[in-house]
N, C-alpha and C positions, 0 to 999 in steps of 0.2 A: 435372468432374461429367459422367455419362452422360446424354445427353439423349435417345438413341434406342437400342433394343435389339431385335435379332431373335433368337428363340429356336425352333429346330428347325423352321423353315419349310420346307414341302414344296409342290410343285404339279406336277400331271401333266395331259397332254391325252391321254386314251384311254391306250394302252400306253407313250407317250413320256413319261419322267420327266424334267422340266425342272429342278426344284429338289428335292433329296431330304433335305437336313439342313442348312440355312442358319442359321449362328449368328455374330453380330458385335455389337459395342458400338461406337457414335460418341460421342466426347467433344465438350463444348462448344468451338466454335471450330476444330474439326479439319477438315482438307481432306484427302479420301479420293479415290483413283483406283480405279474398278472396271473391271478388264480381264478378258479372255477371249475365246475365239474367236466368230466370228459364230455365232448360234444357241445359245450356252451358257445362256442365260436372263437376261441383264443387264436387258434392258427389261421382262420379266416381274417381276422383282424389284422394279423401280421402281413398276411399277403396283401391287404389293401394298403397298409402302412408302406410297404415296399414296392407298391405300384405294380405287383404282379397280377392284382385283381382289382377291377373297377366296383365301387359301391353303387348300389342302387340310387342312393341319394346321400347328400351331405358332401363335406369338403375336408381335405386335408392341407394344412399350411405348414410349410418347413421354412425356417429362416433362411434368408439368402446366403448361399455359399455353404451350407450346411449338408453333410451327406449321411446316408443311412445305409448300415450293412446288416444283412440278414444271414443268420446261421441257418442255411436251408437243409431240410432233410434229402433233397435232391442234389447230389454232388457232382459238379462238372470240372474235371481235370484233364490235362494233356497227360495221358497215361503212359507216354514214352518218356516223359521227364522222370528225373530221379525225385526223391522226396525233397532234397534240399533245393534243387532247381524249381520245383513247383512252389515251395514256400517262398523263396526269394523273388519269383516271378511278380509279387506283389510290388516289388521295387524296381520294375524294369525301366521306369523312367530315370531313377538315379543311376542304375548300372549303365544306361546309355549315356549319361553325363560323364561318369567315371571313364568309360571307354574313350570317349572323345578327348578327355584331358589327357589321357596316357598317349594318344596319337599326337596332341598338340605338344606334349613335352619333347617328343622326339623331333617334331617339325622345328620347334624353337632352337633346338640345340644344332640343327643343321642348316638353318635359314641364313643366308648372308645378305640378302637384300633388306636394307633398312625398313623401308615402307612395308613390305610383307611382314616382316620380323615384328613391327609394331602392331599391325593388324591381328596376327596371331596371339601376341601378348594380351591384346584387348579382349579377345575372344575368351582366351584362358581365364583372365581375371573375372569376366562375367560369369562363366561357367563355375569357377571354384567358389565364388560367392554363393551361386545356388546350391552347389554340392555340400558345402559346409552348412547353409541354412537348412538343408534337408537331412542333416546328420549322416552324411553318407559313409563316414569312416566307421559307423557303429553298426551298419545294418547286418554285416556277416554275422557279428557276435550276437545281435539281437535275434536274429533268426534261428541260431543255435540254441540260445537261451530259451526261446518260447517252445521249439521242438522238444528239447529235452525236458522242459517243464511239463510238457503235455504227455510225457511218457514215451516219446519216440526215441529209441535208443540210437546213438551215434553210429552204431554199425549198420542201421537201416537208412542213413541219410543218403547213401549212394544206391539204394535199392528203388527199381523202377515202380513208380504208383501202380502200374497194372497187377504187380504182384502182392500188393497190400491187402490185409484182411478189410472186412467192412468196418470194424471198429477203428482200425488204423487210418483208413480214409476219412472218418468222422473226425478224428484228432486233427488229420492235417486241414481239414476244411475249417476247423475251430482256429487252428493255428494262423491260417491265412487271414480269417477276419480279425483276429487279435492284432497282427501285424500291420493290417491296414489302418487300424485305429480310425475308423469312421466316427464322426461326431455323435451319431446315434446307433447303438448296437441293438438289435432286435435277436435275442437268444432264444431258441426253442429247445427246451430240455438239454441244456449244454452238459450237463453232469452225467448224462446217460452213458453207461458203460465205462465209465472213468475209475480208476482206483482212488482210494482216500488221498494219497500223496498228491496226485494231479489235481483233485478237486480242491485241495489246500493251495496249491499253485495258482489255480484259476480264480479262487476267491481273492487271493492277494493281489493278482493282477488287476481285476476289476475295481478293487477297492482304491488302487492307485491309479486307475484310468481317469483321465480328466474329462472324457466325455460323458454322455448320458447312456443309460441302459434300460431297456424293458425286458424282463426275463420271465418266461413261462417255464415253470419248473414244478416237479412234484417233490424235490428235495428241500424240505422245510427248513433244514439247519442251514442250508446254503443261502436261501432267501432271508433267514434271520442275520447271517453274517454280512451278506452284500448289500441288501436294500434297505432303504430308509422310508419307502412309501410303497403302499399295496393297493392295486385296483382288482376289485372283484367283479368279474363279468357274470351277471346273473340276470336271467330273464330278458337278455338282449341288450341290457344296459350297463353303465359301468358306476359301481359304488366306490367311492374314494376314502382311503383311510391313511392318515399321517403317521405311519410307522411301519415297523417290519412284520413278518408273519405273525409272530407271537403276539403282538400289539393288535394285529387285525383280528385274530381269534377272539380275544377278549373284548375289544371294542365292538365287534360284530355281535356278540352276544348282548352286551350293553344296549346297543341300538335296538335289536330285535325285541328286547324286554320293554324299552320305551315305546316302540311302535304298538306293542301289544297293549300297553297302558292307554295310549291314544285311541286305539281302535275300541277298547272297552268303554272309555269315556264317551266316545262318538255313539257307539251302540246304545248307551244308556240314554243319551239325548234323543236320539232317533225313536227309541220307545217311548220316551216322554211325549214327543211331539205327535206320534201316531196315536197315543192315549188321548191326547187333547183333542185331536181331530175327531176321533171316534165319539168323544164325550160331546163335542159341540154339534156333530151332525146328529147325535141322538135327540138333542133338544128340538131339532126340526123347526126352528124359527129363523126369520130372515137374518137377524143379527148373528145369531150363532152360526148359520151356514157361512156368512162371510168371514167370521172369525176362523172356521174351518178351513176355508179356502186360503186365507193368509198364512195359516200354519203349514198348509200344504206347500205354499210357494217357499216357505223357509226350509221345508224338508227337501224339496227338490233342488234347492241351491247347494245343499251340502255336498262337498266333493268327498265321496265315499273312500274311506281307508280300507284297503284290502288286509284281511287278517294275516298277520305274519306267522310263518310256520317256525316255531322255535326249534324244532327238531327236523334236521334236513332228512330227506329221503335216502336212507343209505341201508346198507345190508344188515339184516337181522341176525348177526353172528353171536353166538353163545356156545363156547366150548365146555362140555361136561365131561367127567371122568366115570367111566363104568365101573372100574375097580381100582383100588389103590395099588400102586407098585410097591416093590421092596425098596428099602432105603439106598442101596447102591443101584443106581440106574444104568450107568455105563462106565466100564473101565477099558482103556485103550493102553496098552504097553508095546513098546519097541516095534510099532508097526512101521512096514515098509511096502511100497507099491510101485512098480516099474510098468513101463510099456517098452518103447524102443530104448529108453534110459530111465533112470530112477526119478519118479515124480516126487516122492517124499519118503523119509525113512527116520527111525529113531524117535517116533512120536509116542509121547505118554500125557494121559490126562485122565481126569474121572469126573463124573457128574453125579451128585446125589439128588434124592427125591426133592420135588418142588423148586429146584434151582432154575434160574433164567438166566441162560449162558449164551453169548454171542461169539461166534467164530468170524474173525476179520482177517484180512491179509489181501496181498496183490493177486490179481487174476492170474490163472493159469498155474498156480501152486498145488491145486489138488483139493480144494475145499469141497466142491461138489462130489468128488470121486469118493472122498473120505465118507461123506453122508450115505453114498450109495453102498459103500462097504459095510456101514452100520446097519442099513436096511437089508443086506444080504444080496444086493442087486449086482455087486462087483466082488471078484476074489482079491485076495492080497497075498504078497510073497512071504512074509513072515511076521512074527509078532502074534497078538492076539487081541480080539475084540469080545468082551464079555458083557452081555446084556442082563440086566437084574431080573428078578422073579416077578411073575404077573405083569409082564411089561406088554402094552399095547401100543404100537407106533402108529402116528399119523403124520405121513410124510407128504409135505408139499414140494412137487418138483418144479423148479422155475421154467423148464422147458415143456411142462404139461404133457409129458409122455404117457401119464396115466389116464389120459382121456382117448376115447375112440372116436376118430374124426368121422366115421360113416355113421355113427349114431345120431339121433336126435338128442336134445338137451333132457327131455323127460325120460327117454330110454336110458341115457347114461347114468342117471340116478337110479331109476326103477330096477334095471338089471343087477345093480350091486346091492339094492335093498328092496327085494321082492315082497317082503311082507308088509310093506307100507300100502295104505289104501291110495286110490286116485286122489281123493281130498287131501290127505296128508301130504303126498308128493307136490300137489299144485300149491299148497300152503307154503311149503318149505321153498319151493322155487320162487314164489312171489316174495317171500321175505328176502330173497337174494336178487330181487328186482327183475325176474323173468315172469312176465305177466302175458295173458292172452295167448296169442299166437306164437309168442317168443319161445314157448316151450317146445314147439315143434320144429325149431331151426334146426339144421344139422349142425354139429359141433364145429365141423369144418369152416362154417360161416361166421363163427363168433369172432369178436375182436379179443385182443390180448386181455382187456380189462374183463370181458364177460367170461372168458375160460378161467381166469383167476378166481372169480366168484364162484364158478361152477365147481372148481377143485377145492375151495375152501368149505362149500356146502357138503361135499363128499366126506371130507375129513370130520367135519362137525358131527355128521350122522353117525360116524363110526365110535364117537366118545372115546377117544384114546387118552391114555394117562402119560404119554410121552410125545410131544410135538417136535418133529424134525422139520425145519421151515427153511428152504433154500430161496432167498431174495423174494419173501413174500409180499413186500409192497410194491414191486415192479408191476406196472400195468394198472394198478389201483389208483383212482383219483384221490385227492386229499381227503374227502369225507369218508371214502371206504377205508382208507389208512387209518382214520381216527376210529371208526367202527371196529377194525382189526385190533387196534391198540387196547380199546375198552374191553373187548372180549378176552385178550390176553392178560390183562391186568386182574380180571376176575377168575382167570382159570386156575384150578386147584391142582394141576399136573405140573410136570416138568417140561421146560422149553429149552431147545437147542437150536440156534438159527444162524444162517449166514446171511449177513446184510451189508450194503453199503450206505443204507439210509441211516444217517447219524442221528436225526431227530428221534427215529424209531428205537435206535440203539440206546439213546440217552433215557427215554422214557420207560423201556420196558426192562432193561437187563441190569443184572447186579454183578455180572462176572464177564469180562472180556478175555477171550483167548486170541492172541495174535499168533498167526500161523504163517511161516515162510516157507514152509516145504522141508526144512531143517530141523526145526524145533518149535515148541509152543511156549510162549511166554504168557503168564496168567496175571491179569490185572483184577483186583478185588473191587470193582466199583463199575459205574456206568461209562459212557463214552467220554464224557468231559473229565472224569477222573483219569481214565486212560490217557487222555492227551497230556494232563499235568504231570503224571507219573512216569510217562514213557522213557524219559531220560533220567530218571531218578535212581538212587541206590537204595531206596527204602526197602524194608524186609517184607513189605506187603505185596511186593512183585516177586512172583514164584516161577522158577524156570523149570519147565518140563518135569511134572511129577513122576515119582518112580525112581529117580536117579539117587545116587549116594551124595552125601553131604560134600565129599571131595569133588565129585563131578560138578555139583553146583557151585562150588568155590572156583573151579577152573573156567567154568562158563562165564562167572561174574568177572574173573580176571581178564578173559579175552574180551568181553564187552568194555572193560574199562580201558583196555589198550585200543580197541576201536575207537571210543571216544577221545583218547588222547591223540590218535593219528588224525582224527577228524578236525581236532582243534588246531593241530599244526597245518593241515591242509587249509583251513580257513584263514590262518594268519598268512600263509604263502600266497592264498588268493588275494588277499587284500594288498600285499606288496606288488603282485603282477598288476592288479587293477591300477594302482598308483603309477607304475611304469608305463601301462598303456596309455594313461592320460598324459604323462610326459613326453612320451613319443608322438602322440598325435598333435600335441602343441608344437613339438619341433617341426613336424611335418607341415603343419599350417604356416610357421615361420619361413620354412624354405620356400614354399609355394608362394608366400608374399614377396619374398626376395626376388623370384624370377619376374616379378611385375615391376620392379624398380629399374629405373634407367641405368643406373651405374652397373647393374648385373646384366640385363638384357643387351646392352650395347657392347659387352665383352664376351666374346664367344668362349674363351677360356674359362671365364667365371661361371658362364651358363653351363658348361660341361660339368665342372666342379660341383655346382650345386645340385644339377640334375643327378649325378653319381650318388651324392650324399643322400638325397631324395629317396632313390632306388634302394639303398642300403637301410635306410630307416623304415621304409615300407617293409622290406623282408624281415627286419627286426619285429616290426608290428604283427606281421602274420604268425612269426614264431611265437610271440607272447600270447595271441589269441588261441593258437594250438595248445599251448601249455595251460592257458585259462580252462579251455573246454575239457582237458584232460582232469583238471582238478575237481571241476563241477562234477564230472562223471564219478570221480573217486568218492566225493562228499555224498 
């Protein structure tokens, strides 16, 4: 069933046409990825769909009774609320019903007037039916589950919203949308700033979600896992593909090739008609002139096919190595770094020439600090970092601190490479999509994507043999990410990168280092291999190189003990979930009893049932608390 339809949507800002003829339909329970270049109009379309913006023309149709929820970049909270209060405010209507039920239970137990007693019971029965229909008993545990799944720690549940970081507020906003469960979710870059574990939770949630989703994301792995259809917003219109992101990429290329064939056939026919017209006119006879005019009419009726561009306009990135490095590129042993407290310690690993290695792990554990230590931008407390011979590092800083905001784009490159001519500089900048007056823009006015391209250009001109890349795909649109990937696959040097982009990790890297601040676990494969082997005992998972066999055996022993404990916790969790279900059923039975005449007409029985109801609810709360503790331990 179609629950959302857009017909002939258009939107312009002045002379800039953003959307010119957007048409599509969304089915119930359909998950759709919306892709396109930065600036194509994806966010504008979301604003129109969520009625934050009026289109210039066209219509949006939503099925009767269906709701739309938008994950907005502008977050509106009551900042005096705690995190838990703000999240559960989604269920204010259910909490109001619950509050009234508690009031009624007290009133019923005390009321002696038969008529009033019956009226109270009737109200209680009606409200209880609504409460159970809205799954009221489960909302506390559902809120805790979603908050925990999105990486908000239990100790932060009672923290006031005003004290949350920007990233935490984004997660809370996402939590509220997931809890609301609108019929149609509009998610604009939902995986930004999320750890891999949190992204995995979000993927599973959306796969099980019974409503529809339209998702704008640069996370191609996420789109592959969650979506079954792809819309490409290109030149103001929607091109539809009946598959996930990978299907879209392959199918898109096939369509472009077919369009090119159609274009070439049409051009051949146009040339044939033009030659005939010219030949008929050259005869300069009445009959031949009429034939020429007839052919001209045929030519004018042809609906011209625009020549498709098989190669998207993307950055002309190519990394070259000036000199070859030594075989041992990087050795790190017993490394420790502290600020007010220990950030990481006891870190061992090594990287050899031409290896492509990725560093992954939770945010805040020191990955970026480790890169800065390697580059000599940060000191460390103990251990050592040994760089190989003839090493020339190209460091991509995700915060773009290597750019001077007061300079223009052309000055930023020219000051670092003064030997280049004006023509060379302009050509390089044009290859990175800085053309015309763009080169005279101040760096401070550039978007995140433009700054990323400028940083990559400066690294390319350096011709390094060791690339240190800290979240290089952030801020790049999908086509620029693919250009970066092509350049890295052709690169003849060594690559060490931090990334949360799983598609990128899968495509480029042959070794994964999982970093938790205490140790490094090495997986000899790409990201899919890492997922398969993470809980494996295989010998190709190596724990922090540089340690003795005894130390490695001890670490494996500890890991096995952790796994054993986890299994025990999971079994206990199942038992508790079973008890919760049993208690909830018992509570429902007690509440039904209060609605029976033989109970409510007997004040002693009412008091007895009400006391049992209170005891059962206390038991239920205790079970929920225990369930929450186990979830956190797992």
